[in-house]
N, C-alpha and C positions, 0 to 999 in steps of 0.2 A: 968424237963429238963432245963427250962429257968433259974432256980435258979443255977443249976450246971454250965451252960454256963457263967452266970454272975460272979460266983466265979472264974472260970477258967480265965476269962478276967481280973479280978482284980489282980490275982496273976501272970499274965503274961504268962500263959500256952497257951492261944489262944488270937489272936488279935481281934480288933473290925473291922468287915467287913463293908464297906460302898461303896456307888456308887457315881460317879461324872460324869457329862456329860461335855465333852470338845470339843471345835472346834480347830482343828490343821491346821496350814498353813505351808506347806513344801516348802523350796526353791527347785528350779528345779534340783539342783545337788544331792539331797538326796531322791527324790521321789521314787526311786527303793528300798529303805531300807525296810526290812521285819519287820515293826514296831510292829504289833500285836504279832508276834512270839517272838520278843525280849522282849516285855512287859511281856509276859507269862513266858518266860525262865529265864530272869534276875531278875524280880521283883515279880513274882507270881501274876500278875495283869491280870484279864480277860478283853478283849476289845471286846465289841459288836459294830459292825459297824452299825451306824444308817444311815449315808449318806456318799457317797464318790464321789469325783470329782478329779480323778487322771489320768494323761496321761504323757507319756515319754517327758522329756525336757520341761515341763510346771510346773508352780507353782501348787501344789496340796492342796486340802482341804479335811479333814475328820471330820465327827462328830462321836464321840465315846462315849459309856457309859462304863466307867472304873469301875471295881469292884474288891475289895480286901481289905487287911489290910490297915488301915488308914496310917500307917507309910510307907508302901510299895507304896501306891498311891502317897504320897508326894514325895518319892524318885524317882518314875517313872516320875512324872511331872517335877521335877528338872532336871533329866537326859535328857528329851526331850528338855527342854529349852537350855541345854548345847549343844545339837545337832543342834542348829539353827532352831528349830521348834517353831513357834509361838503358844503358848497355851493360849486359852481363856476359862474360866469356863463358861458354858452355863446354863442359868436359864430360858430358854424360855418355853412356854406352848401353848397348843392348845386352841383356843378361839371359842366358838360356839355362833353364833348370834341367840338367841332364837326367835326373831321376824321374821327373814327371813327363818328359818329352816321349811321345809315342812314335816319332819319326814318320809321321803321316805325309809330310812334304807340302802341306797346304801353304805354309809360310814362304816356301821357295817360289811360288807363283806370283806373289805380290812384291817380292824384293826387287827394287829397281836397279840395284847394283850387282845382283847375283851373288851377294855375300852369303846367302843361305842356299845350300845345295844338298842334294842327297848323293851319297857315295854310290857310284855305279856298281861297286863290288859288295858292300855291306848293307846298302840301302839305309844307312844311318845319316842323320842330319850332320852336316859340316858347316861351320861358321867361320868366315874369314873376317875377323874384327877390323883389320886394317882397311878394308874397302867399304865398310858399313858407314852410312851417312846418318844413322839414327833417325830415320824418317818415321819410325814406329808403325809402319803399315803392317808389319808382321804380328804385332801384339794382339789386335782384335781378331786376327785370323786364326790364331792358335786355339783349337777346340778344348785343350786341357790347361790353358793359362800357364804354359811352361816358359813363355817369353815375357820379359818385363824390361823396364828401363830404369836407370837411376837418375834420370833428369829431374 
């Protein structure tokens, strides 16, 4: 199946799907815009909302994980910039302080992607960075502040 997908991508039948995490800052005059709907409808780009701080008549902030065809992602980002939306590509990640972690497992209960788990053998915290979406739900849950982010 992978070989078939690669061939179809090379001849242009299907596009290359990728993900980008972006932080958007909206001017207060367009904070009511149905952005995720427009991204899906106009650009075929899925927007997973990681964090939102939006209120009427105030500057808004959204952290989104965008996924779709690479060309459509670029077109959507260019369109957002043209709408006076500040777009910053985010490359942050969760950081675990191994020395302070007490391996209580509280963070594993709030992790939506199960990137944080306790080893069934050692009962030590395990972190799969590649599946983490940096939603930061684990940070306030940690009783010893062993989890932070570099966003």
